[in-house]
RODOBA-256872 format. One record per atom (N, C-alpha, C, CB): x, y, z; residue in one letter; atom name. Coordinates in steps of 0.05 Angstrom, whole numbers, plus 5000, padded with zeros to 4 digits. Glycine has a CB too. Example, Ala and Ser with C-alpha at 12.3 -4.5 7.8 and 13.67 -1.06 7.14 Angstrom:
REM residues 2
+------+-------+------+---+----+
| east | north |   up | r |  a |
+------+-------+------+---+----+
| 5264 |  4886 | 5156 | A |  N |
| 5246 |  4910 | 5156 | A | CA |
| 5264 |  4934 | 5156 | A |  C |
| 5226 |  4911 | 5181 | A | CB |
| 5257 |  4955 | 5142 | S |  N |
| 5273 |  4979 | 5143 | S | CA |
| 5258 |  5001 | 5157 | S |  C |
| 5282 |  4988 | 5114 | S | CB |
+------+-------+------+---+----+
END
This chain:
REM residues 125
+------+-------+------+---+----+
| east | north |   up | r |  a |
+------+-------+------+---+----+
| 6489 |  7887 | 4323 | M |  N |
| 6485 |  7913 | 4309 | M | CA |
| 6508 |  7928 | 4319 | M |  C |
| 6457 |  7928 | 4316 | M | CB |
| 6517 |  7941 | 4294 | Q |  N |
| 6548 |  7960 | 4294 | Q | CA |
| 6544 |  7983 | 4315 | Q |  C |
| 6556 |  7978 | 4261 | Q | CB |
| 6567 |  7983 | 4329 | R |  N |
| 6560 |  8006 | 4350 | R | CA |
| 6578 |  8033 | 4341 | R |  C |
| 6568 |  7995 | 4384 | R | CB |
| 6565 |  8050 | 4344 | G |  N |
| 6579 |  8077 | 4331 | G | CA |
| 6607 |  8082 | 4345 | G |  C |
| 6560 |  8105 | 4336 | G | CB |
| 6610 |  8112 | 4341 | A |  N |
| 6626 |  8123 | 4340 | A | CA |
| 6642 |  8125 | 4376 | A |  C |
| 6615 |  8145 | 4324 | A | CB |
| 6613 |  8122 | 4394 | H |  N |
| 6624 |  8129 | 4420 | H | CA |
| 6618 |  8103 | 4434 | H |  C |
| 6612 |  8155 | 4435 | H | CB |
| 6625 |  8081 | 4423 | G |  N |
| 6609 |  8055 | 4431 | G | CA |
| 6577 |  8049 | 4441 | G |  C |
| 6625 |  8046 | 4453 | G | CB |
| 6565 |  8063 | 4433 | R |  N |
| 6538 |  8069 | 4437 | R | CA |
| 6522 |  8051 | 4421 | R |  C |
| 6531 |  8097 | 4433 | R | CB |
| 6498 |  8027 | 4433 | R |  N |
| 6490 |  8016 | 4415 | R | CA |
| 6459 |  8009 | 4428 | R |  C |
| 6511 |  7994 | 4406 | R | CB |
| 6440 |  8007 | 4398 | A |  N |
| 6413 |  7993 | 4408 | A | CA |
| 6409 |  7977 | 4432 | A |  C |
| 6406 |  7976 | 4391 | A | CB |
| 6398 |  7978 | 4457 | D |  N |
| 6391 |  7970 | 4476 | D | CA |
| 6371 |  7957 | 4471 | D |  C |
| 6391 |  7983 | 4492 | D | CB |
| 6346 |  7966 | 4471 | V |  N |
| 6316 |  7962 | 4478 | V | CA |
| 6301 |  7975 | 4462 | V |  C |
| 6309 |  7969 | 4504 | V | CB |
| 6282 |  7951 | 4453 | L |  N |
| 6263 |  7954 | 4432 | L | CA |
| 6233 |  7964 | 4451 | L |  C |
| 6262 |  7923 | 4414 | L | CB |
| 6214 |  7982 | 4448 | R |  N |
| 6199 |  7984 | 4462 | R | CA |
| 6174 |  7992 | 4441 | R |  C |
| 6209 |  8001 | 4483 | R | CB |
| 6154 |  7976 | 4439 | A |  N |
| 6132 |  7973 | 4426 | A | CA |
| 6115 |  7988 | 4444 | A |  C |
| 6125 |  7945 | 4421 | A | CB |
| 6098 |  8007 | 4436 | W |  N |
| 6069 |  8021 | 4446 | W | CA |
| 6048 |  8011 | 4416 | W |  C |
| 6073 |  8064 | 4450 | W | CB |
| 6026 |  8009 | 4437 | C |  N |
| 6005 |  8003 | 4415 | C | CA |
| 5980 |  8004 | 4437 | C |  C |
| 6009 |  7970 | 4396 | C | CB |
| 5958 |  8007 | 4417 | G |  N |
| 5930 |  8003 | 4432 | G | CA |
| 5920 |  7984 | 4451 | G |  C |
| 5913 |  7999 | 4415 | G | CB |
| 5924 |  7955 | 4431 | D |  N |
| 5921 |  7934 | 4444 | D | CA |
| 5939 |  7916 | 4448 | D |  C |
| 5904 |  7926 | 4436 | D | CB |
| 5952 |  7906 | 4468 | V |  N |
| 5974 |  7890 | 4469 | V | CA |
| 5972 |  7858 | 4461 | V |  C |
| 5984 |  7894 | 4497 | V | CB |
| 5949 |  7855 | 4464 | E |  N |
| 5932 |  7823 | 4455 | E | CA |
| 5941 |  7827 | 4421 | E |  C |
| 5887 |  7822 | 4461 | E | CB |
| 5939 |  7844 | 4408 | R |  N |
| 5930 |  7846 | 4379 | R | CA |
| 5959 |  7856 | 4368 | R |  C |
| 5901 |  7869 | 4372 | R | CB |
| 5972 |  7870 | 4378 | G |  N |
| 6002 |  7875 | 4380 | G | CA |
| 6017 |  7861 | 4379 | G |  C |
| 6009 |  7882 | 4396 | G | CB |
| 6015 |  7837 | 4401 | R |  N |
| 6030 |  7807 | 4401 | R | CA |
| 6024 |  7790 | 4383 | R |  C |
| 6027 |  7792 | 4423 | R | CB |
| 6002 |  7788 | 4373 | A |  N |
| 5988 |  7767 | 4357 | A | CA |
| 6003 |  7784 | 4327 | A |  C |
| 5945 |  7765 | 4360 | A | CB |
| 6006 |  7809 | 4324 | F |  N |
| 6017 |  7823 | 4295 | F | CA |
| 6051 |  7807 | 4294 | F |  C |
| 6019 |  7868 | 4299 | F | CB |
| 6058 |  7822 | 4317 | Y |  N |
| 6101 |  7818 | 4311 | Y | CA |
| 6101 |  7789 | 4319 | Y |  C |
| 6131 |  7840 | 4339 | Y | CB |
| 6084 |  7766 | 4326 | K |  N |
| 6096 |  7745 | 4336 | K | CA |
| 6093 |  7733 | 4305 | K |  C |
| 6082 |  7730 | 4363 | K | CB |
| 6069 |  7741 | 4293 | G |  N |
| 6063 |  7725 | 4259 | G | CA |
| 6080 |  7738 | 4242 | G |  C |
| 6029 |  7729 | 4243 | G | CB |
| 6091 |  7768 | 4244 | L |  N |
| 6114 |  7778 | 4227 | L | CA |
| 6135 |  7763 | 4230 | L |  C |
| 6121 |  7804 | 4231 | L | CB |
| 6154 |  7770 | 4255 | F |  N |
| 6176 |  7765 | 4259 | F | CA |
| 6183 |  7735 | 4276 | F |  C |
| 6184 |  7788 | 4272 | F | CB |
| 6154 |  7726 | 4284 | G |  N |
| 6166 |  7702 | 4303 | G | CA |
| 6171 |  7708 | 4336 | G |  C |
| 6196 |  7693 | 4290 | G | CB |
| 6174 |  7736 | 4345 | W |  N |
| 6190 |  7737 | 4364 | W | CA |
| 6164 |  7722 | 4384 | W |  C |
| 6204 |  7770 | 4370 | W | CB |
| 6179 |  7716 | 4407 | S |  N |
| 6173 |  7701 | 4436 | S | CA |
| 6162 |  7728 | 4461 | S |  C |
| 6209 |  7684 | 4449 | S | CB |
| 6136 |  7725 | 4469 | F |  N |
| 6124 |  7743 | 4491 | F | CA |
| 6110 |  7734 | 4511 | F |  C |
| 6109 |  7760 | 4482 | F | CB |
| 6123 |  7739 | 4542 | E |  N |
| 6122 |  7730 | 4559 | E | CA |
| 6101 |  7755 | 4585 | E |  C |
| 6152 |  7720 | 4562 | E | CB |
| 6086 |  7748 | 4599 | P |  N |
| 6072 |  7769 | 4609 | P | CA |
| 6088 |  7793 | 4622 | P |  C |
| 6055 |  7759 | 4626 | P | CB |
| 6092 |  7813 | 4620 | G |  N |
| 6107 |  7835 | 4639 | G | CA |
| 6104 |  7838 | 4662 | G |  C |
| 6105 |  7858 | 4634 | G | CB |
| 6119 |  7850 | 4680 | P |  N |
| 6115 |  7850 | 4704 | P | CA |
| 6092 |  7867 | 4716 | P |  C |
| 6136 |  7857 | 4711 | P | CB |
| 6075 |  7887 | 4700 | S |  N |
| 6063 |  7902 | 4710 | S | CA |
| 6034 |  7883 | 4706 | S |  C |
| 6068 |  7930 | 4698 | S | CB |
| 6035 |  7867 | 4693 | G |  N |
| 6010 |  7851 | 4683 | G | CA |
| 5995 |  7865 | 4655 | G |  C |
| 5986 |  7851 | 4709 | G | CB |
| 6005 |  7890 | 4653 | Q |  N |
| 5993 |  7903 | 4631 | Q | CA |
| 6008 |  7904 | 4602 | Q |  C |
| 5989 |  7930 | 4640 | Q | CB |
| 6028 |  7886 | 4601 | G |  N |
| 6043 |  7883 | 4576 | G | CA |
| 6057 |  7859 | 4570 | G |  C |
| 6062 |  7902 | 4575 | G | CB |
| 6079 |  7863 | 4556 | F |  N |
| 6089 |  7838 | 4548 | F | CA |
| 6124 |  7843 | 4551 | F |  C |
| 6076 |  7830 | 4514 | F | CB |
| 6139 |  7826 | 4552 | T |  N |
| 6171 |  7826 | 4554 | T | CA |
| 6174 |  7813 | 4526 | T |  C |
| 6187 |  7808 | 4582 | T | CB |
| 6187 |  7813 | 4515 | I |  N |
| 6190 |  7813 | 4480 | I | CA |
| 6222 |  7799 | 4478 | I |  C |
| 6188 |  7853 | 4461 | I | CB |
| 6217 |  7774 | 4468 | G |  N |
| 6240 |  7755 | 4464 | G | CA |
| 6250 |  7758 | 4432 | G |  C |
| 6231 |  7722 | 4473 | G | CB |
| 6271 |  7772 | 4423 | T |  N |
| 6279 |  7776 | 4394 | T | CA |
| 6305 |  7758 | 4393 | T |  C |
| 6284 |  7811 | 4384 | T | CB |
| 6316 |  7756 | 4372 | P |  N |
| 6346 |  7741 | 4370 | P | CA |
| 6371 |  7759 | 4382 | P |  C |
| 6355 |  7734 | 4335 | P | CB |
| 6361 |  7789 | 4380 | T |  N |
| 6387 |  7805 | 4377 | T | CA |
| 6376 |  7829 | 4405 | T |  C |
| 6392 |  7821 | 4337 | T | CB |
| 6360 |  7839 | 4406 | V |  N |
| 6350 |  7861 | 4417 | V | CA |
| 6330 |  7853 | 4444 | V |  C |
| 6335 |  7877 | 4394 | V | CB |
| 6321 |  7854 | 4465 | P |  N |
| 6304 |  7856 | 4484 | P | CA |
| 6292 |  7868 | 4480 | P |  C |
| 6308 |  7860 | 4502 | P | CB |
| 6265 |  7870 | 4483 | G |  N |
| 6239 |  7890 | 4483 | G | CA |
| 6215 |  7886 | 4500 | G |  C |
| 6228 |  7892 | 4457 | G | CB |
| 6203 |  7909 | 4506 | G |  N |
| 6177 |  7906 | 4516 | G | CA |
| 6158 |  7922 | 4497 | G |  C |
| 6177 |  7916 | 4546 | G | CB |
| 6126 |  7908 | 4509 | M |  N |
| 6100 |  7924 | 4492 | M | CA |
| 6085 |  7928 | 4515 | M |  C |
| 6081 |  7905 | 4466 | M | CB |
| 6077 |  7950 | 4508 | H |  N |
| 6060 |  7966 | 4527 | H | CA |
| 6028 |  7982 | 4515 | H |  C |
| 6082 |  7991 | 4538 | H | CB |
| 6007 |  7971 | 4532 | G |  N |
| 5982 |  7984 | 4509 | G | CA |
| 5976 |  8019 | 4519 | G |  C |
| 5944 |  7962 | 4513 | G | CB |
| 5943 |  8023 | 4511 | G |  N |
| 5939 |  8038 | 4523 | G | CA |
| 5948 |  8063 | 4504 | G |  C |
| 5949 |  8032 | 4547 | G | CB |
| 5968 |  8057 | 4485 | D |  N |
| 5967 |  8087 | 4469 | D | CA |
| 5968 |  8081 | 4433 | D |  C |
| 6000 |  8109 | 4481 | D | CB |
| 5943 |  8085 | 4427 | P |  N |
| 5941 |  8076 | 4396 | P | CA |
| 5954 |  8091 | 4374 | P |  C |
| 5912 |  8075 | 4387 | P | CB |
| 5968 |  8080 | 4359 | G |  N |
| 5982 |  8099 | 4336 | G | CA |
| 6009 |  8107 | 4349 | G |  C |
| 5963 |  8129 | 4330 | G | CB |
| 6012 |  8091 | 4362 | A |  N |
| 6042 |  8097 | 4371 | A | CA |
| 6056 |  8082 | 4355 | A |  C |
| 6051 |  8090 | 4401 | A | CB |
| 6084 |  8090 | 4354 | A |  N |
| 6104 |  8085 | 4341 | A | CA |
| 6132 |  8061 | 4363 | A |  C |
| 6113 |  8118 | 4331 | A | CB |
| 6144 |  8044 | 4351 | P |  N |
| 6162 |  8041 | 4366 | P | CA |
| 6186 |  8057 | 4372 | P |  C |
| 6167 |  8022 | 4360 | P | CB |
| 6203 |  8053 | 4404 | Y |  N |
| 6224 |  8066 | 4408 | Y | CA |
| 6243 |  8056 | 4411 | Y |  C |
| 6223 |  8078 | 4421 | Y | CB |
| 6270 |  8061 | 4401 | V |  N |
| 6292 |  8053 | 4400 | V | CA |
| 6305 |  8067 | 4429 | V |  C |
| 6305 |  8060 | 4372 | V | CB |
| 6319 |  8051 | 4445 | F |  N |
| 6332 |  8055 | 4466 | F | CA |
| 6355 |  8048 | 4461 | F |  C |
| 6324 |  8044 | 4486 | F | CB |
| 6381 |  8071 | 4474 | F |  N |
| 6403 |  8068 | 4476 | F | CA |
| 6413 |  8062 | 4505 | F |  C |
| 6414 |  8088 | 4464 | F | CB |
| 6433 |  8041 | 4496 | R |  N |
| 6443 |  8040 | 4533 | R | CA |
| 6460 |  8067 | 4534 | R |  C |
| 6468 |  8007 | 4545 | R | CB |
| 6459 |  8073 | 4563 | V |  N |
| 6478 |  8093 | 4580 | V | CA |
| 6486 |  8074 | 4602 | V |  C |
| 6462 |  8123 | 4593 | V | CB |
| 6510 |  8086 | 4607 | A |  N |
| 6520 |  8071 | 4636 | A | CA |
| 6509 |  8093 | 4663 | A |  C |
| 6561 |  8068 | 4637 | A | CB |
| 6502 |  8120 | 4656 | A |  N |
| 6495 |  8132 | 4685 | A | CA |
| 6467 |  8151 | 4669 | A |  C |
| 6527 |  8154 | 4705 | A | CB |
| 6445 |  8145 | 4669 | I |  N |
| 6422 |  8153 | 4657 | I | CA |
| 6420 |  8185 | 4666 | I |  C |
| 6396 |  8134 | 4665 | I | CB |
| 6431 |  8194 | 4688 | D |  N |
| 6422 |  8219 | 4696 | D | CA |
| 6440 |  8239 | 4683 | D |  C |
| 6422 |  8222 | 4726 | D | CB |
| 6462 |  8223 | 4673 | E |  N |
| 6490 |  8244 | 4673 | E | CA |
| 6481 |  8243 | 4639 | E |  C |
| 6531 |  8230 | 4686 | E | CB |
| 6468 |  8230 | 4622 | A |  N |
| 6456 |  8227 | 4600 | A | CA |
| 6432 |  8241 | 4589 | A |  C |
| 6453 |  8207 | 4599 | A | CB |
| 6422 |  8249 | 4608 | L |  N |
| 6391 |  8260 | 4610 | L | CA |
| 6401 |  8292 | 4605 | L |  C |
| 6370 |  8253 | 4646 | L | CB |
| 6424 |  8295 | 4623 | E |  N |
| 6432 |  8321 | 4625 | E | CA |
| 6449 |  8337 | 4599 | E |  C |
| 6447 |  8321 | 4649 | E | CB |
| 6465 |  8316 | 4588 | R |  N |
| 6472 |  8314 | 4558 | R | CA |
| 6452 |  8315 | 4534 | R |  C |
| 6484 |  8290 | 4554 | R | CB |
| 6427 |  8310 | 4537 | V |  N |
| 6406 |  8312 | 4517 | V | CA |
| 6396 |  8343 | 4521 | V |  C |
| 6381 |  8289 | 4522 | V | CB |
| 6397 |  8354 | 4547 | R |  N |
| 6389 |  8375 | 4551 | R | CA |
| 6402 |  8395 | 4536 | R |  C |
| 6390 |  8378 | 4575 | R | CB |
| 6436 |  8394 | 4545 | E |  N |
| 6447 |  8409 | 4537 | E | CA |
| 6453 |  8419 | 4509 | E |  C |
| 6462 |  8404 | 4547 | E | CB |
| 6444 |  8388 | 4492 | L |  N |
| 6453 |  8391 | 4465 | L | CA |
| 6429 |  8404 | 4451 | L |  C |
| 6462 |  8362 | 4452 | L | CB |
| 6400 |  8411 | 4467 | G |  N |
| 6383 |  8427 | 4449 | G | CA |
| 6350 |  8406 | 4454 | G |  C |
| 6400 |  8428 | 4411 | G | CB |
| 6361 |  8377 | 4466 | G |  N |
| 6336 |  8362 | 4466 | G | CA |
| 6320 |  8358 | 4488 | G |  C |
| 6340 |  8339 | 4459 | G | CB |
| 6307 |  8346 | 4489 | T |  N |
| 6290 |  8349 | 4513 | T | CA |
| 6282 |  8317 | 4523 | T |  C |
| 6261 |  8368 | 4504 | T | CB |
| 6278 |  8315 | 4554 | V |  N |
| 6268 |  8288 | 4560 | V | CA |
| 6233 |  8288 | 4567 | V |  C |
| 6287 |  8277 | 4587 | V | CB |
| 6226 |  8268 | 4555 | E |  N |
| 6195 |  8270 | 4563 | E | CA |
| 6187 |  8268 | 4587 | E |  C |
| 6181 |  8251 | 4552 | E | CB |
| 6167 |  8285 | 4593 | D |  N |
| 6156 |  8269 | 4632 | D | CA |
| 6138 |  8254 | 4625 | D |  C |
| 6140 |  8292 | 4663 | D | CB |
| 6145 |  8225 | 4622 | I |  N |
| 6126 |  8209 | 4625 | I | CA |
| 6145 |  8186 | 4643 | I |  C |
| 6111 |  8201 | 4595 | I | CB |
| 6137 |  8171 | 4661 | D |  N |
| 6145 |  8153 | 4671 | D | CA |
| 6144 |  8116 | 4664 | D |  C |
| 6136 |  8162 | 4689 | D | CB |
| 6171 |  8119 | 4651 | V |  N |
| 6168 |  8092 | 4636 | V | CA |
| 6186 |  8077 | 4651 | V |  C |
| 6175 |  8091 | 4606 | V | CB |
| 6190 |  8079 | 4677 | G |  N |
| 6212 |  8065 | 4694 | G | CA |
| 6194 |  8040 | 4711 | G |  C |
| 6230 |  8092 | 4718 | G | CB |
| 6163 |  8046 | 4714 | G |  N |
| 6152 |  8025 | 4738 | G | CA |
| 6160 |  8024 | 4760 | G |  C |
| 6154 |  8000 | 4735 | G | CB |
| 6151 |  7999 | 4766 | S |  N |
| 6152 |  7985 | 4799 | S | CA |
| 6182 |  7995 | 4804 | S |  C |
| 6149 |  7943 | 4804 | S | CB |
| 6190 |  7985 | 4831 | D |  N |
| 6216 |  7987 | 4840 | D | CA |
| 6221 |  7957 | 4827 | D |  C |
| 6221 |  7993 | 4876 | D | CB |
| 6206 |  7937 | 4818 | E |  N |
| 6210 |  7904 | 4814 | E | CA |
| 6225 |  7909 | 4789 | E |  C |
| 6180 |  7882 | 4810 | E | CB |
| 6206 |  7923 | 4770 | S |  N |
| 6213 |  7922 | 4747 | S | CA |
| 6237 |  7936 | 4736 | S |  C |
| 6194 |  7928 | 4736 | S | CB |
| 6246 |  7961 | 4755 | I |  N |
| 6268 |  7974 | 4744 | I | CA |
| 6292 |  7954 | 4760 | I |  C |
| 6269 |  8010 | 4751 | I | CB |
| 6284 |  7939 | 4773 | E |  N |
| 6310 |  7920 | 4785 | E | CA |
| 6313 |  7896 | 4763 | E |  C |
| 6303 |  7904 | 4819 | E | CB |
| 6294 |  7890 | 4754 | R |  N |
| 6294 |  7868 | 4729 | R | CA |
| 6303 |  7885 | 4705 | R |  C |
| 6263 |  7853 | 4723 | R | CB |
| 6290 |  7904 | 4702 | F |  N |
| 6299 |  7916 | 4667 | F | CA |
| 6320 |  7945 | 4666 | F |  C |
| 6264 |  7929 | 4647 | F | CB |
| 6323 |  7955 | 4693 | G |  N |
| 6336 |  7977 | 4692 | G | CA |
| 6318 |  8008 | 4688 | G |  C |
| 6356 |  7971 | 4671 | G | CB |
| 6332 |  8025 | 4682 | T |  N |
| 6311 |  8049 | 4678 | T | CA |
| 6313 |  8060 | 4654 | T |  C |
| 6314 |  8072 | 4696 | T | CB |
| 6294 |  8070 | 4644 | S |  N |
| 6284 |  8078 | 4614 | S | CA |
| 6280 |  8108 | 4621 | S |  C |
| 6253 |  8061 | 4600 | S | CB |
| 6287 |  8133 | 4599 | K |  N |
| 6272 |  8149 | 4588 | K | CA |
| 6267 |  8158 | 4563 | K |  C |
| 6275 |  8161 | 4597 | K | CB |
| 6245 |  8171 | 4556 | L |  N |
| 6239 |  8181 | 4534 | L | CA |
| 6246 |  8210 | 4531 | L |  C |
| 6213 |  8175 | 4530 | L | CB |
| 6261 |  8206 | 4505 | C |  N |
| 6276 |  8230 | 4494 | C | CA |
| 6265 |  8240 | 4466 | C |  C |
| 6306 |  8223 | 4491 | C | CB |
| 6271 |  8274 | 4455 | R |  N |
| 6269 |  8279 | 4437 | R | CA |
| 6293 |  8292 | 4422 | R |  C |
| 6251 |  8287 | 4440 | R | CB |
| 6307 |  8284 | 4400 | D |  N |
| 6333 |  8301 | 4402 | D | CA |
| 6323 |  8329 | 4393 | D |  C |
| 6360 |  8289 | 4382 | D | CB |
| 6346 |  8349 | 4377 | D |  N |
| 6335 |  8376 | 4377 | D | CA |
| 6329 |  8382 | 4365 | D |  C |
| 6342 |  8392 | 4380 | D | CB |
| 6316 |  8370 | 4342 | Q |  N |
| 6293 |  8374 | 4321 | Q | CA |
| 6264 |  8359 | 4320 | Q |  C |
| 6306 |  8367 | 4296 | Q | CB |
| 6260 |  8345 | 4350 | G |  N |
| 6244 |  8328 | 4357 | G | CA |
| 6240 |  8299 | 4356 | G |  C |
| 6230 |  8337 | 4350 | G | CB |
| 6254 |  8288 | 4343 | S |  N |
| 6253 |  8258 | 4337 | S | CA |
| 6260 |  8242 | 4359 | S |  C |
| 6271 |  8251 | 4315 | S | CB |
| 6240 |  8226 | 4362 | P |  N |
| 6241 |  8212 | 4386 | P | CA |
| 6261 |  8190 | 4389 | P |  C |
| 6216 |  8203 | 4391 | P | CB |
| 6265 |  8183 | 4416 | F |  N |
| 6286 |  8157 | 4422 | F | CA |
| 6288 |  8146 | 4451 | F |  C |
| 6317 |  8165 | 4414 | F | CB |
| 6296 |  8137 | 4462 | G |  N |
| 6300 |  8128 | 4488 | G | CA |
| 6329 |  8127 | 4503 | G |  C |
| 6290 |  8104 | 4488 | G | CB |
| 6328 |  8126 | 4524 | L |  N |
| 6357 |  8120 | 4536 | L | CA |
| 6356 |  8093 | 4559 | L |  C |
| 6370 |  8151 | 4552 | L | CB |
| 6369 |  8071 | 4564 | H |  N |
| 6362 |  8061 | 4579 | H | CA |
| 6390 |  8049 | 4593 | H |  C |
| 6341 |  8046 | 4570 | H | CB |
| 6391 |  8055 | 4618 | Q |  N |
| 6407 |  8046 | 4642 | Q | CA |
| 6405 |  8017 | 4651 | Q |  C |
| 6400 |  8064 | 4666 | Q | CB |
| 6419 |  7994 | 4639 | P |  N |
| 6417 |  7967 | 4655 | P | CA |
| 6412 |  7963 | 4677 | P |  C |
| 6435 |  7956 | 4656 | P | CB |
| 6394 |  7945 | 4694 | P |  N |
| 6400 |  7946 | 4720 | P | CA |
| 6427 |  7935 | 4724 | P |  C |
| 6379 |  7931 | 4734 | P | CB |
| 6435 |  7945 | 4765 | S |  N |
| 6459 |  7943 | 4764 | S | CA |
| 6463 |  7908 | 4768 | S |  C |
| 6471 |  7964 | 4783 | S | CB |
| 6488 |  7906 | 4767 | A |  N |
| 6486 |  7875 | 4772 | A | CA |
| 6505 |  7870 | 4803 | A |  C |
| 6501 |  7855 | 4741 | A | CB |
| 6491 |  7850 | 4808 | G |  N |
| 6498 |  7845 | 4838 | G | CA |
| 6477 |  7848 | 4862 | G |  C |
| 6519 |  7863 | 4844 | G | CB |
+------+-------+------+---+----+
END
């Protein structure tokens, strides 16, 4: 995936759906992706050829989110707010185990209301 002017790239794909088993069957059939149970037991990690992902249930009619990698999530969230965007008050980080394995993520909206996510990968070491 091509990097933008500031070196940002799509980092993680997150798919929310009403029924994760149906979602898994659909996307596996459509794209051939592999799925493994997620750490919460409520969804799946998604193996794609390029961008890792996750699937979470309980949200019928939701759309996939693209998450952009950032080095420091708190600074990036402050920048979103400075630019007129919003940070959703939804916990997508999960447990300490999940954060250690996958990193920290937050859902945001730009200054026009379009959704996207920010992702800080787990610390190395």
